[in-house]
C-alpha atoms as one frame of an Amber mdcrd trajectory, in Angstrom:
protein
-123.405  36.499  33.486-123.022  37.649  36.973-120.804  34.668  37.738-118.591
  35.788  34.942-118.245  38.974  36.330-117.092  37.877  39.745-114.674  35.484
  38.330-113.299  38.341  36.159-113.170  40.466  39.400-111.223  37.874  41.254
-108.743  37.444  38.432-108.164  41.117  38.432-107.745  41.459  41.981-105.211
  38.424  41.923-103.355  40.184  39.014-103.092  43.373  40.988-102.004  41.443
  44.042 -99.381  39.755  41.979 -98.330  42.837  40.363 -97.897  44.638  44.000
 -95.994  41.492  45.349 -93.564  41.837  42.311 -93.195  45.501  42.917 -92.578
  44.959  46.669 -89.947  42.130  45.661 -88.344  44.646  43.171 -88.152  47.462
  45.912 -86.702  45.167  48.415 -84.104  44.028  46.100 -83.103  47.375  45.226
 -82.728  48.369  48.955 -80.222  45.525  49.541 -78.154  46.600  46.640 -77.922
  50.099  47.842 -76.991  49.081  51.469 -74.321  46.637  50.082 -72.975  49.600
  47.749 -72.939  51.883  50.853 -71.100  49.065  52.888 -68.608  48.812  50.132
 -68.145  52.479  49.956 -67.601  52.823  53.336 -64.946  49.906  53.423 -63.092
  51.647  50.798 -63.287  55.058  52.624 -61.972  53.429  55.798 -59.199  51.770
  53.789 -58.242  54.998  52.205 -58.230  56.623  55.628 -56.032  53.861  57.078
 -53.810  54.197  54.245 -53.571  58.082  54.474 -52.763  57.464  58.220 -50.072
  55.165  57.408 -48.632  57.517  54.911 -48.890  60.531  57.537 -46.958  58.066
  60.155 -44.340  57.254  57.491 -43.933  60.810  56.522 -43.493  61.542  60.371
 -40.938  59.014  60.705 -39.013  60.073  57.804 -39.031  63.685  59.082 -37.866
  62.483  62.332 -35.160  60.529  60.617 -34.075  63.540  58.714 -33.914  65.692
  61.893 -31.804  63.081  63.412 -29.435  62.887  60.599 -29.248  66.786  60.515
 -28.069  66.712  64.114 -25.636  64.190  63.558 -24.405  66.212  60.618 -24.206
  69.269  62.869 -22.423  67.233  65.608 -19.767  66.243  63.242 -19.171  69.547
  61.955 -18.725  70.767  65.474 -16.423  67.823  66.324 -14.311  68.662  63.001
 -14.329  72.391  63.864 -12.830  71.296  67.307 -10.384  68.907  65.831  -9.173
  71.965  63.493  -8.914  74.169  66.310  -6.672  71.564  68.257  -4.596  71.042
  65.420  -4.149  74.796  65.005  -3.498  75.004  68.713  -0.755  72.303  68.581
   0.836  73.984  65.665   1.048  77.174  67.562   2.136  75.302  70.748   4.993
  73.662  68.705   6.090  76.865  67.025   6.367  78.657  70.513   8.157  75.553
  71.866  10.684  75.708  68.985  10.994  79.316  69.409  11.595  78.825  73.085
  14.329  76.017  72.511  15.997  78.347  70.051  16.159  81.183  72.608  17.275
  78.812  75.146  20.007  77.567  72.771  21.099  81.014  72.259  21.281  81.924
  75.734  23.393  78.855  76.303  25.803  79.515  73.344  26.067  83.194  74.959
  26.956  81.810  78.385  29.515  79.387  76.786  31.222  82.298  74.934  31.557
  84.258  78.020  32.752  81.201  79.985  35.358  80.655  77.357  36.535  84.177
  77.447  36.773  84.120  81.201  38.592  80.893  80.983  41.011  82.429  78.516
  41.433  85.372  80.541  42.382  83.261  83.653  44.758  80.963  81.685  46.698
  84.063  80.539  46.422  86.071  83.752  45.083  84.198  86.799  44.212  87.392
  88.651  42.061  88.726  85.655  38.881  87.708  87.025  37.980  88.881  90.609
  37.396  86.091  92.866  38.133  83.452  90.248  40.385  80.645  91.327  43.700
  80.288  89.493  44.112  77.571  86.885  47.136  75.373  87.300  49.475  74.998
  84.507  50.764  71.510  85.286  50.063  68.205  83.151  47.250  67.151  85.161
  45.300  70.766  84.727  45.873  70.116  80.770  44.291  66.868  81.082  41.520
  68.246  83.114  40.959  70.950  80.747  40.876  68.510  77.943  38.082  66.374
  79.594  36.160  69.563  80.651  36.197  70.941  77.132  35.160  67.541  75.586
  32.010  67.559  77.909  31.402  71.202  77.014  31.540  70.379  73.259  28.822
  67.535  73.716  26.552  69.958  75.483  26.958  72.630  72.691  26.132  69.968
  70.208  22.633  69.706  72.070  23.620  65.917  73.418  22.264  66.937  76.997
  22.352  63.401  78.069  25.869  62.794  76.893  26.807  66.075  78.306  25.365
  64.893  81.964  27.665  61.817  81.569  30.738  63.978  80.640  30.380  66.269
  83.265  29.534  63.726  85.956  32.530  61.772  85.075  34.807  64.821  85.069
  33.374  65.715  88.597  33.994  62.080  89.782  37.659  62.090  88.292  38.654
  65.603  89.380  36.737  66.564  92.427  39.157  69.219  93.429  39.707  70.739
  90.059  39.411  74.140  89.811  37.068  73.654  86.893  34.671  71.472  89.122
  32.321  74.284  89.962  31.781  75.153  86.253  31.410  71.416  85.564  28.719
  71.395  88.313  27.027  74.456  86.724  26.981  72.827  83.220  25.907  69.409
  84.455  22.661  71.224  86.207  22.179  72.981  82.972  22.129  69.735  81.087
  19.659  68.192  83.609  17.407  71.306  83.337  17.319  70.754  79.562  16.066
  67.065  80.027  13.630  68.277  82.760  15.491  66.434  85.712  14.934  69.434
  87.775  15.457  67.890  91.131  18.906  66.593  90.134  19.700  69.976  88.494
  18.838  71.867  91.984  21.225  69.342  93.755  24.173  70.249  91.415  23.561
  73.828  91.265  23.385  73.818  95.285  26.616  71.713  95.238  28.160  74.463
  93.377  27.016  77.307  95.816  28.181  75.196  98.684  31.718  74.617  97.090
  32.293  77.873  95.597  29.828  80.486  96.697  31.922  83.265  95.125  32.407
  81.703  91.714  31.310  83.660  88.589  28.681  81.210  87.896  27.145  81.077
  91.464  24.535  83.875  90.815  23.310  82.268  87.681  23.222  78.752  89.514
  21.014  80.366  92.071  18.742  81.768  89.414  18.547  78.398  87.845  17.637
  76.918  91.174  14.640  79.225  91.007  13.823  78.446  87.372  13.840  74.561
  88.221  11.427  75.208  91.329   9.161  77.316  89.067   9.193  74.145  86.610
   8.242  71.961  89.742   5.267  74.470  90.565   6.886  75.168  94.028   6.299
  78.873  93.641   6.998  79.717  97.273  10.463  78.008  97.050  11.121  79.860
  93.792  10.153  83.322  95.458  12.436  82.579  98.210  15.385  81.532  96.192
  15.013  84.812  94.038  14.836  86.821  96.992  18.112  85.257  98.172  19.796
  85.873  94.977  18.880  89.483  94.861  20.250  89.963  98.543  23.288  87.715
  98.194  24.601  88.927  94.624  22.882  92.272  93.958  25.109  93.665  91.262
  24.935  90.586  89.074  22.999  90.206  85.889  21.385  87.101  87.403  20.050
  89.376  90.068  18.397  91.781  87.708  16.939  88.996  85.891  15.722  87.704
  89.329  13.823  90.743  90.027  11.762  90.599  86.892  11.090  86.780  87.650
  10.097  87.788  91.218   7.806  90.393  89.929   5.973  87.993  87.510   5.465
  85.667  90.542   3.591  88.027  92.620
């Protein structure tokens, strides 16, 4: 009976030990799964954070790209505005140039009308213009007048290169003609119109040397000053204008010279 009880007790202890071992194994198995779940969760969290960081970086790059694009657009707008401003300025400059050319043409036309009137007066009365040389009435003078008028017509038509050729040929053919000083005057004006300022000065000075008392002498001196102004030689232009006012004080050219001189100071 006692032996049976000891055996039963041993069996009970073994059973309890087995149960305890099974409980420990179950508990150990549950901890491993929890750890694995935590590791998986951490991994997914890290992946989510990495994905979010990539998204932030991509958004930052996109913003920088948009800022660069906006800056390029503003630069293009500024360049377009400058281009429009330049176009408008060119249009204004062209309008001013056309206006100046029209005014200059009108001035030449007025000079031509005065010259024609004086020429007509000299032909009808050689003493009509004070200090003007007489016009010969022989056949040679008629030929000279015809060639002179032809060159003058080319000038009035606005063909300044052709006028230069015509007046240069006239001076070469008729160096002693009474119309030679006038030819020098219009030759200089034709050269001025084509911006050949140095040659224009040479011919205006030739007129002053050959006929200082000619009716066109004051205008020739004023024209020299204008050429010097175009050549940016302000000092020489000032000296020429002062000489014009002193030499021909009563002339219209001298009055214009005073205005030019005042603007140069």
